[in-house]
C-alpha positions in Angstrom: 7.3 -120.7 60.5 9.7 -123.4 59.7 8.5 -126.2 58.0 7.8 -129.5 59.3 9.8 -132.2 57.8 8.7 -135.6 56.1 4.9 -135.0 56.0 3.6 -137.6 53.2 1.3 -137.1 50.1 -0.8 -139.9 49.6 -1.2 -142.7 46.7 -4.5 -143.0 45.0 -3.1 -146.1 43.0 -4.9 -148.7 45.3 -8.1 -147.0 43.5 -7.2 -146.9 40.1 -4.1 -148.0 38.9 -1.8 -146.3 36.2 -2.8 -145.1 33.7 -5.4 -143.4 35.3 -7.9 -142.7 32.3 -7.3 -146.2 31.3 -8.5 -147.5 34.7 -11.3 -145.2 34.9 -12.6 -146.0 31.6 -12.4 -149.8 32.7 -14.5 -149.0 36.1 -16.9 -147.4 34.0 -17.5 -150.2 31.5 -17.2 -152.7 34.5 -20.4 -150.5 36.4 -22.2 -150.6 33.3 -22.0 -154.4 33.1 -23.2 -154.9 36.9 -25.9 -152.3 36.6 -26.9 -154.7 33.2 -26.9 -157.5 35.4 -28.5 -156.2 38.1 -31.4 -154.5 36.1 -31.6 -158.2 34.7 -33.1 -159.3 38.4 -36.3 -156.9 38.1 -38.3 -159.7 36.8 -37.5 -161.5 40.3 -39.2 -158.9 42.2 -42.7 -160.3 42.7 -44.7 -160.9 45.5 -44.0 -164.7 45.2 -40.0 -164.2 45.6 -38.2 -166.6 48.0 -35.7 -165.6 50.1 -33.0 -167.1 48.1 -33.7 -165.1 45.1 -33.9 -162.3 47.1 -30.4 -162.4 48.5 -29.2 -162.8 44.7 -30.6 -159.4 43.9 -28.6 -158.3 47.1 -25.2 -159.8 45.7 -25.8 -158.0 42.1 -26.5 -154.5 44.2 -23.3 -155.1 46.2 -21.6 -155.6 42.8 -23.0 -152.1 41.7 -22.2 -150.6 45.1 -18.5 -151.8 45.4 -17.9 -150.2 41.6 -19.9 -146.7 42.7 -17.6 -146.5 45.7 -14.4 -146.9 44.1 -15.4 -143.9 41.6 -16.9 -141.4 43.7 -13.6 -142.2 46.2 -11.6 -141.7 43.3 -13.4 -138.4 42.3 -13.3 -137.1 46.0 -10.1 -137.7 46.9 -8.2 -136.4 43.9 -10.7 -133.2 44.6 -9.3 -133.1 48.2 -5.9 -133.2 46.7 -6.0 -130.1 44.6 -9.3 -128.5 44.9 -8.2 -126.1 42.0 -7.3 -128.8 39.6 -9.6 -128.1 36.0 -8.9 -131.8 35.3 -9.9 -133.3 38.5 -13.0 -130.8 38.6 -14.2 -132.0 35.1 -14.0 -135.8 36.2 -15.6 -135.1 39.3 -18.6 -133.5 37.5 -18.3 -136.7 34.8 -18.4 -139.2 37.7 -21.1 -137.2 39.5 -23.3 -137.7 36.5 -22.4 -141.5 36.0 -23.4 -142.0 39.6 -26.3 -140.0 39.2 -27.4 -142.3 36.3 -26.5 -145.4 38.1 -28.4 -144.6 41.4 -31.7 -143.9 39.1 -30.9 -147.5 37.6 -30.9 -149.3 40.6 -33.8 -147.3 42.0 -36.6 -149.9 41.3 -35.1 -152.5 44.0 -35.5 -149.8 47.1 -39.0 -148.5 45.5 -40.3 -152.2 45.0 -38.6 -153.1 48.7 -40.7 -150.8 50.4 -43.9 -151.2 48.6 -44.1 -154.5 50.0 -46.6 -155.6 52.9 -45.2 -155.9 56.6 -45.1 -159.6 56.4 -43.0 -160.0 53.3 -40.4 -157.2 54.5 -40.2 -159.2 57.7 -39.6 -162.2 55.9 -36.8 -161.2 53.7 -35.5 -159.3 56.1 -34.9 -162.2 58.6 -33.0 -164.0 55.8 -30.6 -161.3 54.7 -27.8 -162.2 56.7 -25.3 -159.1 57.3 -27.9 -156.8 55.0 -30.0 -157.0 57.6 -30.1 -153.6 59.0 -29.4 -152.4 55.4 -32.7 -153.3 54.5 -34.0 -152.2 58.0 -32.6 -148.7 56.9 -34.9 -148.8 54.0 -38.0 -149.8 55.8 -37.3 -146.8 58.2 -37.7 -144.5 55.1 -40.8 -145.7 54.3 -42.9 -142.9 55.2 -40.9 -140.6 53.5 -40.4 -141.8 49.8 -42.0 -140.6 46.8 -42.7 -142.4 43.5 -39.8 -144.0 41.3 -40.4 -141.2 39.0 -40.1 -138.6 41.5 -37.3 -139.9 43.0 -35.6 -140.0 39.6 -36.5 -136.1 38.8 -35.2 -135.4 42.3 -31.7 -137.4 41.9 -31.2 -135.7 38.7 -32.3 -132.2 39.8 -29.8 -132.8 42.9 -26.4 -133.2 40.7 -26.5 -129.9 39.0 -28.4 -128.1 41.5 -27.5 -128.4 45.4 -25.0 -131.0 45.1 -23.2 -128.6 42.6 -23.5 -125.7 44.7 -21.9 -127.2 47.7 -19.2 -128.1 45.2 -18.9 -124.7 44.6 -18.8 -123.5 47.9 -15.8 -126.0 48.6 -14.1 -124.5 45.5 -14.5 -121.1 46.3 -13.6 -121.4 50.0 -10.6 -123.4 49.5 -9.0 -120.9 46.9 -9.0 -118.2 49.9 -5.7 -117.3 51.3 -5.0 -115.2 54.1 -2.7 -112.5 54.6 -0.5 -112.3 58.2 2.3 -110.8 59.4 4.9 -113.0 61.0 8.4 -111.7 62.0 8.2 -108.6 60.4 7.0 -110.1 57.2 3.6 -110.4 55.3 3.3 -114.4 54.5 0.3 -115.6 52.1 -1.1 -118.6 54.2 -3.9 -121.3 53.7 -6.8 -121.4 55.9 -5.0 -124.5 58.4 -1.9 -122.7 58.4 -3.7 -119.4 59.6 -5.6 -121.7 62.1 -2.6 -122.8 63.8 -2.3 -119.2 65.2 -5.7 -119.2 67.0 -3.5 -120.8 69.6 -0.6 -118.7 69.3 1.1 -117.7 72.9 1.2 -114.2 71.5 -2.5 -112.5 72.2 -1.7 -110.0 69.3 -1.4 -112.9 66.9 -4.4 -114.9 67.9 -6.3 -111.3 67.4 -4.8 -110.7 63.9 -5.3 -114.4 62.8 -9.2 -114.1 63.8 -9.5 -110.8 62.0 -7.8 -111.8 58.8 -10.1 -115.1 58.5 -13.1 -113.2 58.9 -12.0 -109.9 56.7 -11.9 -112.9 53.7 -15.0 -114.3 54.9 -16.8 -110.9 55.3 -15.7 -109.8 52.1 -17.4 -112.6 50.5 -20.3 -112.9 52.6 -23.0 -111.9 50.2 -22.2 -114.6 47.7 -21.7 -117.5 50.8 -24.8 -116.3 52.7 -27.0 -116.9 49.6 -25.4 -120.3 49.0 -26.1 -121.2 52.5 -29.9 -119.4 51.9 -30.2 -121.9 49.2 -28.8 -124.7 50.8 -31.6 -124.4 53.5 -34.6 -123.9 51.1 -33.7 -127.0 49.0 -33.3 -129.0 52.2 -37.1 -127.3 53.3 -38.3 -128.2 50.1 -37.3 -131.7 49.6 -37.3 -132.8 53.1 -40.8 -131.2 54.5 -42.9 -130.2 51.8 -42.3 -133.1 49.3 -41.4 -136.0 51.9 -43.1 -135.1 54.9 -40.5 -134.8 57.7 -41.7 -133.2 60.7 -39.1 -130.6 60.8 -35.7 -130.0 59.4 -33.5 -131.8 61.4 -35.7 -134.7 61.5 -34.5 -135.5 58.2 -30.9 -136.0 59.6 -32.3 -137.9 62.8 -34.4 -140.7 60.3 -31.0 -141.1 58.9 -29.3 -141.5 62.2 -31.7 -143.9 63.4 -32.4 -141.8 66.3 -35.8 -140.6 67.7 -35.9 -136.8 67.5 -36.7 -137.0 71.2 -33.2 -138.5 71.8 -31.6 -135.6 70.1 -33.5 -132.8 71.9 -32.5 -134.2 75.1 -28.7 -134.6 73.7 -29.1 -130.6 72.8 -31.2 -129.6 76.0 -28.6 -131.4 78.1 -25.7 -129.6 76.2 -27.2 -125.9 76.6 -28.0 -126.7 80.1 -24.4 -127.2 80.9 -22.9 -124.5 79.2 -21.6 -123.3 82.8 -19.3 -125.9 83.0 -17.2 -124.5 80.0 -17.6 -121.0 81.2 -16.4 -121.9 84.7 -13.3 -123.4 82.9 -13.0 -120.5 80.7 -12.6 -118.5 83.8 -10.1 -120.2 85.2 -8.2 -120.0 82.1 -8.1 -116.3 82.1 -6.9 -116.2 85.7 -3.8 -118.4 84.2 -3.1 -116.1 81.5 -3.2 -112.9 83.7 -6.7 -112.0 82.1 -9.4 -110.3 83.6 -11.6 -112.0 81.1 -11.0 -114.3 78.0 -11.8 -113.0 74.6 -12.8 -115.1 72.0 -9.5 -114.7 70.4 -8.0 -116.3 73.2 -10.3 -119.4 74.3 -7.6 -121.5 72.6 -4.6 -119.6 73.8 -1.7 -121.7 75.8 -0.5 -120.7 78.6 3.3 -122.0 77.9 5.3 -118.7 76.4 6.4 -120.2 73.3 4.3 -122.6 71.4 6.2 -125.8 70.7 6.2 -127.5 67.5 6.9 -131.2 66.8 8.4 -132.9 63.7 5.9 -135.1 62.1 7.9 -138.3 62.6 7.3 -137.7 66.0 3.8 -137.1 65.8 3.7 -140.2 64.4 5.5 -142.1 67.3 3.5 -140.5 69.9 0.2 -141.1 68.2 1.1 -145.1 67.5 2.9 -145.7 70.8 -0.7 -144.9 72.5 -2.5 -147.5 69.8 0.4 -150.0 70.9 -0.3 -149.2 74.8 -4.0 -150.0 74.5 -4.0 -152.4 72.1 -1.3 -154.3 69.5 -4.1 -155.3 67.2 -5.5 -151.2 67.2 -1.9 -150.4 66.4 -1.1 -153.0 63.7 -4.4 -151.6 62.0 -3.2 -147.9 62.3 0.0 -148.7 60.7 -1.4 -150.3 57.6 -2.4 -146.5 56.8 0.7 -145.4 56.7 2.1 -148.7 55.5 0.0 -148.4 52.5 0.6 -144.6 51.7 -2.9 -143.7 52.3 -2.1 -140.5 54.3 -1.9 -137.1 53.2 -0.6 -134.9 55.6 1.3 -132.3 53.6 0.0 -128.8 53.7 -0.1 -127.2 50.1 -1.9 -124.7 48.2 -5.2 -126.4 46.9 -5.5 -128.9 49.0 -8.8 -129.2 51.4 -8.3 -127.7 54.6 -9.1 -129.5 57.7 -9.2 -133.1 58.1 -11.0 -136.7 57.6 -11.2 -140.2 57.0 -12.9 -141.6 53.7 -13.8 -145.1 54.0 -14.2 -146.6 50.3 -15.1 -150.4 50.2 -14.2 -153.5 52.8 -11.2 -154.8 51.1 -9.5 -151.4 50.9 -7.8 -149.9 54.1 -9.5 -146.1 54.5 -7.7 -142.8 53.2 -7.1 -140.1 55.7 -6.3 -136.7 54.9 -4.5 -134.4 57.7 -2.8 -130.5 57.4 0.0 -131.4 59.9 1.9 -128.2 61.1 3.5 -129.4 64.1 1.0 -128.5 66.6 0.0 -130.5 69.6 -3.7 -130.4 68.3 -2.2 -131.6 64.9 -1.1 -134.9 66.8 -4.7 -135.1 68.2 -6.4 -134.6 64.6 -4.2 -137.7 63.6 -4.9 -139.7 66.2 -8.6 -139.0 65.7 -8.2 -139.3 62.1 -6.9 -142.6 62.6 -9.4 -143.9 64.8 -11.9 -143.5 62.0 -9.8 -145.7 60.0 -9.6 -148.0 62.6 -13.2 -148.6 63.1 -13.6 -148.9 59.5 -11.2 -151.7 59.2 -12.9 -153.5 62.2 -15.8 -153.5 60.3 -14.4 -154.8 57.1 -15.9 -158.3 57.6 -19.3 -156.9 56.5 -20.7 -155.7 53.7 -20.1 -152.7 51.7 -23.8 -152.0 52.1 -23.3 -151.9 56.0 -19.6 -151.5 56.8 -19.9 -148.0 57.7 -21.5 -147.1 61.3 -24.3 -144.8 61.9 -23.4 -141.0 62.1 -24.3 -141.3 66.1 -21.5 -144.0 66.2 -19.3 -142.7 63.6 -16.9 -140.5 66.1 -16.6 -143.5 69.1 -13.2 -144.5 67.8 -11.9 -141.3 66.6 -12.8 -139.4 69.8 -11.6 -142.4 71.9 -8.3 -142.6 70.4 -7.7 -138.8 71.3 -8.6 -139.8 74.9 -5.8 -142.5 74.4 -3.4 -140.3 73.6 -3.7 -137.7 76.6 -4.0 -140.6 79.0 -0.9 -142.2 77.6 1.1 -138.9 77.8 -0.3 -138.1 81.2 1.2 -141.7 82.3 4.3 -140.7 81.0 4.6 -136.7 82.9 5.3 -136.3 86.3 5.8 -132.4 85.7 3.0 -130.7 87.1 3.4 -127.8 84.4 3.2 -130.4 81.4 0.2 -132.1 83.1 -1.8 -129.2 83.4 -1.1 -128.2 79.6 -2.3 -131.8 78.7 -5.2 -131.8 80.6 -6.1 -127.7 79.2 -5.5 -129.7 75.5 -8.2 -132.5 76.8 -10.8 -129.8 78.0 -10.1 -127.4 74.5 -10.9 -130.6 72.7 -14.0 -131.4 74.7 -15.2 -127.8 74.4 -14.8 -128.0 70.7 -16.2 -131.4 70.0 -19.4 -131.4 73.0 -20.3 -127.5 73.2 -19.2 -125.9 70.0 -21.0 -128.4 67.4 -23.7 -128.7 69.8 -24.4 -125.1 69.5 -23.7 -125.2 65.4 -27.0 -127.6 65.3 -28.9 -125.4 67.7 -28.2 -122.5 65.5 -29.0 -124.4 62.8 -32.6 -125.1 63.9 -32.8 -121.8 64.2 -31.6 -120.6 60.7 -33.8 -123.3 59.0 -36.6 -121.7 60.5 -35.7 -118.3 60.1 -34.7 -118.5 56.4 -37.8 -119.8 55.6 -39.5 -117.3 57.3 -37.8 -115.0 55.1 -35.5 -113.5 57.5 -32.6 -110.8 56.1 -29.0 -111.7 56.4 -28.3 -109.1 59.3 -31.2 -110.9 61.3 -29.3 -114.2 60.7 -25.8 -112.8 61.9 -27.3 -111.0 64.7 -28.6 -114.5 66.0 -25.8 -116.4 65.7 -24.4 -113.9 67.5 -26.3 -113.8 70.3 -26.0 -117.9 70.3 -22.8 -117.0 71.0 -23.2 -114.9 73.9 -25.5 -117.4 75.2 -23.0 -120.1 74.5 -20.0 -118.2 76.3 -22.4 -116.1 79.1 -20.2 -113.9 81.0 -16.8 -116.1 81.1 -15.9 -114.6 77.5 -15.9 -111.3 75.6 -17.4 -112.0 72.3 -16.5 -109.6 69.4 -18.5 -108.5 66.7 -16.8 -110.1 63.9 -17.6 -113.6 65.2 -21.2 -113.2 64.0 -20.0 -114.0 60.6 -18.3 -117.6 61.9 -21.0 -119.8 60.5 -20.4 -118.6 56.7 -17.0 -120.5 57.6 -18.4 -124.1 58.9 -18.6 -126.5 56.2 -20.8 -128.9 57.9 -23.7 -126.7 57.6 -23.5 -126.5 53.5 -22.3 -130.0 53.3 -24.4 -131.9 55.8 -27.3 -130.1 57.6 -27.8 -131.0 61.4 -24.5 -133.1 60.8 -22.5 -131.4 64.1 -24.7 -132.9 66.6 -22.9 -136.3 65.7 -19.7 -135.2 67.7 -21.4 -133.9 70.6 -23.0 -137.6 70.9 -19.8 -139.3 70.1 -17.5 -137.4 72.8 -20.2 -137.4 75.5 -20.6 -141.4 74.5 -16.9 -141.9 74.9 -16.7 -140.4 78.1 -19.2 -142.7 79.4 -17.0 -145.7 77.5 -13.9 -144.2 78.8 -14.8 -144.4 82.5 -15.7 -148.0 81.9 -12.2 -148.5 80.7 -10.4 -147.0 83.3 -12.6 -149.2 86.0 -12.3 -152.4 84.2 -9.0 -151.9 82.2 -7.9 -154.5 79.6 -10.9 -156.5 80.1 -13.0 -153.8 78.6 -11.4 -154.0 75.2 -13.0 -157.0 73.9 -16.6 -155.3 74.5 -15.3 -152.1 72.9 -13.9 -153.4 69.9 -16.9 -155.6 69.6 -18.9 -152.1 69.3 -16.6 -150.9 66.9 -16.7 -154.2 64.7 -20.8 -154.2 64.3 -19.8 -150.7 62.0 -23.5 -150.1 60.1 -24.6 -153.7 60.6 -27.0 -152.7 63.5 -28.8 -149.8 64.8 -27.1 -147.6 67.0 -29.7 -147.7 70.1 -29.0 -151.9 70.1 -25.2 -151.6 70.0 -25.1 -148.9 73.0 -27.9 -151.0 74.9 -25.6 -154.2 74.7 -22.8 -151.6 76.4 -25.4 -150.8 79.0 -26.0 -147.4 78.0 -29.1 -145.5 77.4 -28.9 -142.8 75.0 -32.8 -141.8 75.7 -31.7 -140.7 79.3 -30.9 -137.3 80.0 -28.8 -138.7 83.2 -26.7 -140.9 80.7 -25.7 -137.2 78.7 -25.5 -135.7 81.7 -22.9 -138.3 82.8 -20.6 -137.2 80.5 -20.6 -133.5 81.6 -19.6 -134.8 84.8 -16.7 -136.8 83.5 -15.6 -132.9 82.3 -16.4 -131.1 85.7 -14.0 -133.7 87.3 -11.1 -132.8 84.6 -11.6 -129.1 85.7 -11.5 -130.0 88.8 -8.2 -132.1 88.5 -7.1 -128.8 86.8 -7.9 -126.6 89.8 -5.8 -128.6 91.8 -2.7 -128.1 89.6 -3.4 -124.2 90.1 
């Protein structure tokens, strides 16, 4: 494969200027001073505290949070840049220890606040300005909070316990290399490079790429499964036995400020609509001349050759779609490029996948992608820049309230992908090209809605099974049956896919995270329908939704936009949009 030219490697100098070691030591020193000043406010925390004094305490907490965020971001981003760098691994361990200590020293405010009477909490919250929702979030966790000593012990345990185990999963899996025969030669590939062949025009290459992925993961399945089992047991022990959450997923739902019933409704509606994508996969099989799709084939292109895009061209396409929607949005996206905060290269040791990392309000977020020239890579670039735009629109908030709650975190990113597709469709009259664009959009909708929902559905069962002492074989068999339910009679699922869950980092990093993608995609479908009906008049309302960041509850933000996430009909409306996309595709057949 020819390399794609002009990809970039980010700079972290805006976090810590050169020489880095000196900058680190200075930041550690500043953090210590900020902690001392924050701890000095402890005598103010009495029943008679005025809201003016309480705001002084919060300002001292903000100062600590700003410095903690800088240190954590540098350690995380340097690690993502090269997961095998020993100096970076040592630095990350040191930062983890320092941040755990800082968190424990700052814990007294949260513990004190949660112990106050409802009247005191109401008064202090009402006068906290931009930090109101931060305090409401603390209050939401009040029933699940232990004593200060117990909370400190958990934090100390986690840094060298479950958090370290998750770091090991990252280190372990990011060093995997894969072998694939390409043009008569056996090539060594990263996971992201291998993944580009999942959408190869060649059915044989697609099959070989998947088989090679799972060959490596199966070889390491005993270790990876043990990591997952201990992740699940730790989640259960802390969340249910110590804190008293109603179920494993409830811990995530409380953090997301969503009732369990809303999430159950979302997942139930996704499950009931699996037939929509089954219909799509049957249609795709006909276009490919197949009796039935195999799981290897679900991302297969219809064109005989896979077009590769230069990085510069991809960037122009993404920025063009942003400018067509809103010059203000485009200007924000441009900052990521101008400040060299984007890492798009593929290289050994670099973390796979893609993400956007928000640090503090005053800094432009950092974006990581692994750009290999595919059409999907262009959509990924638009997606991650959407996250950055979301953060920048909320940068007028406190560091405590800038980042949106998880259910809204995918709003700008998924909207950006739909913008890109719509813009490209407007520029195309060729039915074959329009068909391919719609196919890509539907593939992405499947990935974001149904695939992610079924990960969470599997997690609900896996957490229960593991705590009932199931065997690894039982777990993998259950995953295979979950896949077969998802695909029905539309897709043939071969046996090695039962190991797929081992290769999903979110299941290790953030249990029950993935339903946020389904939430975000279906939400954006509703918002995008409003945009299509209203045109430019919709844009100020959309920007207002993004500008809230994490300063308000998801329910209130969406209620203001006229959306009722408690209703099954709302979620069904998102699937109705997907059905309309499939109907439009059928017209192009």
